[in-house]
C-alpha positions as CSV (number, residue, x, y, z in Angstrom):
1,M,290.2,-67.3,112.5
2,Q,289.7,-70.2,115.0
3,I,292.4,-72.5,116.2
4,V,291.9,-76.3,116.5
5,T,294.5,-78.6,118.0
6,D,294.7,-82.0,119.7
7,S,295.5,-82.8,123.3
8,G,299.0,-84.0,122.4
9,T,300.3,-80.5,122.0
10,D,300.4,-79.6,125.7
11,I,299.3,-76.0,125.7
12,S,300.6,-74.2,128.8
13,L,297.6,-71.9,129.2
14,S,294.7,-71.8,131.6
15,P,291.3,-73.0,130.5
16,E,290.2,-69.3,130.5
17,Q,293.1,-68.3,128.3
18,I,292.4,-71.2,125.9
19,S,288.8,-70.1,125.6
20,E,289.7,-66.4,125.2
21,L,292.0,-67.3,122.3
22,S,289.4,-69.5,120.6
23,I,291.6,-72.6,120.8
24,H,289.5,-75.8,120.5
25,V,291.2,-79.0,121.7
26,V,290.1,-82.4,120.2
27,P,291.0,-85.1,122.7
28,L,293.2,-88.1,122.0
29,I,292.1,-91.4,123.6
30,V,293.9,-93.8,125.9
31,T,292.8,-97.3,127.0
32,L,294.0,-98.8,130.2
33,E,292.7,-102.0,131.8
34,D,290.0,-102.2,129.1
35,K,288.6,-98.8,129.9
36,S,288.9,-95.9,127.4
37,Y,289.3,-92.2,128.3
38,R,289.2,-89.0,126.3
39,E,292.1,-86.9,127.5
40,G,291.0,-83.7,129.2
41,V,287.3,-84.8,129.1
42,D,287.1,-88.2,130.9
43,I,290.4,-88.0,132.7
44,Q,293.2,-85.6,133.5
45,P,296.9,-86.3,133.2
46,E,297.6,-86.5,136.9
47,E,294.9,-89.1,137.5
48,F,296.0,-91.2,134.5
49,Y,299.6,-91.3,135.7
50,R,298.5,-92.4,139.1
51,L,296.5,-95.2,137.5
52,L,299.5,-96.1,135.3
53,A,301.9,-96.2,138.2
54,A,299.6,-98.5,140.1
55,T,299.0,-101.2,137.4
56,D,301.1,-103.7,135.5
57,S,298.8,-103.3,132.5
58,L,300.2,-101.4,129.5
59,P,298.1,-98.6,127.9
60,I,296.9,-98.4,124.3
61,T,296.4,-95.0,122.6
62,S,294.4,-93.9,119.6
63,Q,293.9,-90.6,117.7
64,P,290.5,-88.9,117.2
65,S,288.5,-90.1,114.2
66,A,288.0,-88.1,111.0
67,G,284.4,-87.8,112.1
68,D,285.5,-86.2,115.4
69,F,287.4,-83.6,113.6
70,A,284.7,-83.1,111.0
71,E,282.1,-82.4,113.8
72,T,284.4,-79.9,115.4
73,Y,285.0,-78.1,112.1
74,R,281.3,-78.0,111.2
75,Q,280.4,-76.5,114.6
76,L,283.1,-73.8,114.3
77,A,282.4,-73.0,110.7
78,V,278.9,-71.8,111.7
79,T,280.5,-68.7,113.3
80,D,283.8,-68.5,111.4
81,P,284.8,-70.7,108.4
82,D,288.5,-69.8,108.6
83,I,290.1,-72.5,110.7
84,L,293.8,-73.3,111.4
85,S,294.2,-76.9,112.7
86,I,297.6,-77.6,114.3
87,H,298.7,-81.0,115.4
88,L,301.4,-83.2,116.9
89,T,303.8,-84.8,114.5
90,S,302.5,-87.2,111.9
91,G,305.7,-89.1,112.4
92,L,304.4,-90.5,115.7
93,S,300.6,-90.2,115.4
94,G,297.8,-90.6,112.9
95,T,296.1,-87.5,114.3
96,F,297.3,-85.2,111.5
97,N,296.0,-87.6,108.9
98,A,292.7,-87.9,110.7
99,A,292.4,-84.1,110.7
100,Q,293.0,-84.0,107.0
101,A,290.3,-86.6,106.4
102,G,288.0,-84.7,108.6
103,A,288.6,-81.4,106.8
104,A,287.7,-83.1,103.5
105,L,284.3,-83.8,105.0
106,V,283.6,-80.1,105.6
107,P,284.1,-78.4,102.2
108,K,282.3,-75.2,103.3
109,A,285.0,-74.4,105.8
110,N,288.4,-72.9,104.9
111,I,290.6,-75.3,106.9
112,T,294.4,-75.2,106.9
113,I,296.0,-78.3,108.5
114,V,299.5,-77.9,110.0
115,D,301.9,-80.7,111.0
116,T,304.2,-79.3,113.8
117,K,306.7,-82.2,113.3
118,T,307.0,-82.2,117.1
119,L,304.9,-82.8,120.2
120,S,304.1,-81.8,123.7
121,A,305.4,-78.3,124.8
122,A,307.2,-77.5,121.6
123,A,304.1,-78.1,119.6
124,G,302.0,-76.2,122.2
125,W,304.2,-73.2,121.7
126,Q,303.2,-73.1,118.0
127,V,299.6,-73.4,118.9
128,E,299.8,-70.6,121.4
129,A,301.7,-68.3,119.0
130,A,299.2,-68.9,116.2
131,A,296.2,-68.2,118.5
132,Q,297.7,-65.0,119.8
133,A,298.7,-63.8,116.3
134,A,295.2,-64.7,115.0
135,K,293.6,-62.7,117.8
136,A,295.9,-59.8,116.9
137,G,294.5,-59.9,113.4
138,W,297.6,-61.3,111.6
139,P,296.9,-62.8,108.1
140,K,297.2,-66.5,107.8
141,E,300.4,-66.4,105.8
142,K,302.2,-64.4,108.5
143,I,300.9,-66.7,111.2
144,L,302.2,-69.8,109.3
145,A,305.6,-68.1,108.9
146,L,305.7,-67.4,112.7
147,M,304.9,-71.0,113.5
148,E,307.5,-72.3,111.0
149,R,310.1,-70.0,112.7
150,I,309.2,-71.3,116.2
151,G,309.3,-74.9,115.0
152,A,312.7,-74.5,113.4
153,A,314.1,-72.9,116.6
154,S,312.5,-75.2,119.1
155,E,314.0,-78.5,120.3
156,S,312.5,-81.3,122.5
157,M,314.4,-84.0,124.4
158,Y,313.6,-86.4,127.2
159,T,314.8,-89.3,129.2
160,L,313.2,-92.0,131.3
161,K,314.1,-94.8,133.7
162,E,312.6,-97.8,131.9
163,L,312.0,-98.8,128.3
164,K,309.1,-101.2,128.4
165,Y,306.5,-98.6,127.5
166,L,308.4,-97.3,124.5
167,I,309.0,-100.9,123.3
168,H,305.4,-101.8,123.9
169,G,304.2,-98.9,121.8
170,G,306.6,-99.6,119.0
171,R,308.1,-96.1,119.2
172,I,311.8,-97.1,119.4
173,S,312.1,-100.0,117.0
174,H,314.2,-98.0,114.7
175,M,316.7,-96.8,117.3
176,K,319.6,-99.3,117.5
177,G,320.6,-100.5,120.9
178,L,317.6,-99.4,123.0
179,I,315.9,-102.8,122.9
180,A,318.6,-104.1,125.2
181,S,316.6,-102.9,128.2
182,V,318.1,-105.6,130.4
183,L,321.3,-103.4,130.4
184,N,319.3,-100.8,132.3
185,I,320.2,-98.1,129.8
186,K,318.7,-94.6,130.3
187,P,318.3,-93.2,126.8
188,L,318.5,-89.6,125.7
189,I,315.8,-89.1,123.0
190,G,315.0,-86.2,120.8
191,V,312.5,-85.4,118.0
192,E,314.1,-84.8,114.6
193,K,312.5,-82.2,112.4
194,V,312.3,-83.9,108.9
195,N,309.8,-86.6,109.7
196,G,309.0,-85.7,113.3
197,T,310.1,-89.0,114.8
198,Y,312.2,-90.0,117.8
199,V,315.9,-90.1,117.4
200,Q,318.5,-91.5,119.9
201,L,320.9,-88.8,121.1
202,G,322.8,-90.9,123.6
203,Q,322.5,-93.3,126.5
204,V,323.9,-93.5,130.0
205,R,323.7,-95.9,133.0
206,T,321.9,-93.7,135.6
207,F,318.9,-91.5,135.5
208,K,320.7,-88.6,137.2
209,G,323.4,-88.9,134.6
210,A,320.8,-88.9,131.8
211,V,319.1,-85.7,133.2
212,K,322.5,-84.0,133.2
213,G,323.1,-85.4,129.7
214,L,320.0,-83.5,128.4
215,V,321.4,-80.3,129.8
216,D,324.8,-81.0,128.3
217,L,323.2,-81.5,124.9
218,M,321.4,-78.2,125.3
219,A,324.8,-76.5,125.9
220,K,326.1,-77.9,122.6
221,Q,323.4,-75.9,120.8
222,H,323.3,-72.8,123.0
223,A,326.2,-71.2,124.9
224,P,326.0,-71.2,128.7
225,G,324.2,-68.0,129.8
226,S,322.1,-67.8,126.6
227,A,318.6,-66.4,126.9
228,L,316.2,-69.3,126.3
229,R,312.5,-70.0,126.6
230,V,312.3,-73.3,128.4
231,Q,309.6,-75.7,129.6
232,V,310.0,-78.9,131.6
233,L,307.3,-81.5,131.5
234,H,307.1,-84.9,133.1
235,S,304.9,-88.0,133.3
236,Y,304.4,-88.3,137.1
237,N,308.1,-87.8,137.9
238,I,308.0,-84.6,139.9
239,E,311.4,-85.0,141.5
240,G,313.0,-85.7,138.2
241,A,311.4,-82.7,136.7
242,A,312.7,-80.5,139.5
243,M,316.2,-81.9,139.1
244,L,316.1,-81.1,135.3
245,R,314.7,-77.6,135.9
246,E,317.4,-76.8,138.4
247,L,320.2,-78.0,136.2
248,V,318.9,-76.0,133.2
249,D,318.5,-72.9,135.4
250,Q,322.2,-73.1,136.4
251,R,323.4,-73.1,132.8
252,F,321.1,-70.6,131.0
253,D,319.2,-67.4,131.4
254,C,315.8,-68.9,131.3
255,T,312.3,-67.5,130.7
256,W,310.3,-70.4,132.1
257,R,307.0,-71.8,131.0
258,P,305.0,-73.7,133.6
259,V,306.4,-77.1,134.8
260,G,303.7,-79.8,134.8
261,P,302.5,-83.1,133.5
262,M,302.7,-83.8,129.8
263,S,299.9,-85.1,127.7
264,L,298.8,-88.5,129.1
265,V,298.6,-90.0,125.6
266,L,302.2,-89.1,125.1
267,G,303.1,-90.3,128.5
268,A,301.4,-93.6,127.9
269,H,304.3,-94.3,125.5
270,T,307.0,-93.4,127.9
271,G,305.7,-94.5,131.3
272,P,305.5,-92.6,134.5
273,S,309.3,-91.9,134.9
274,M,309.8,-89.6,131.9
275,V,311.1,-86.1,132.2
276,G,311.5,-83.8,129.2
277,V,312.6,-80.3,128.2
278,A,311.5,-78.0,125.3
279,Y,313.7,-75.0,124.6
280,A,314.4,-72.3,122.0
281,S,316.3,-69.0,121.8
282,L,314.2,-66.4,123.5
283,A,314.8,-64.0,120.6
284,T,312.6,-66.3,118.4
285,F,309.5,-65.0,120.3
286,A,310.5,-61.3,120.3
287,D,307.8,-60.1,117.9
288,M,305.0,-62.5,119.0
289,P,301.8,-60.5,119.8
């Protein structure tokens, strides 16, 4: 079985590990200052965030086309027709729908499309688990059950210093109160699991207070000292990410995944100030191959 995903899932593996696990990443696209880039192909996150921080222009993002997915599926089906295609939430992106349309164009392949109902690191964990289980020879039903369990146990939250990127991208129109960006509010934002959309978890006046607020919310779900798998990602806010990691480390028994930049297509909707955390009980991953 081969694994397909998109660049919005933030897999925390090296290129060599991704290749070894037969994970194939279809890039999302971002346009900035009238120039379009395929994530991970034409531009890397660090370079994009530097460009974003240096311009007043606002980015536009787009998902891969159905044809992009169909071409990937056709190429893979030549060697193995069993394909598991795992994608960031359909509640915030059309990528899942494009993958479904692409699969319909390749009837000779046996393609299962999965909506993670989340994004970034938490979605990447599902991709990594599926790939490792597939390599270990697990049947598809057992892999899907593992992914469902990880998805149910994992949470994602983030905060940021400014709202203009979220407002521009239309990602927070349903969250009351956040449009009043003139109040300099720092929102606490999560991803709910039913539709996989953003939900407001709180708001504070300072960025430092917002980072602490994320950790306080974690402590409402997991007792201090709990053994957690944790990953901190950011959109060109290295200092903020370090602050968040330190505060989380003080409260919990953490098994850390690599800290780094999040998908540039996701960061395009938050701007270069965002820091976020994905976390789950470590026991969730105990039987992962």
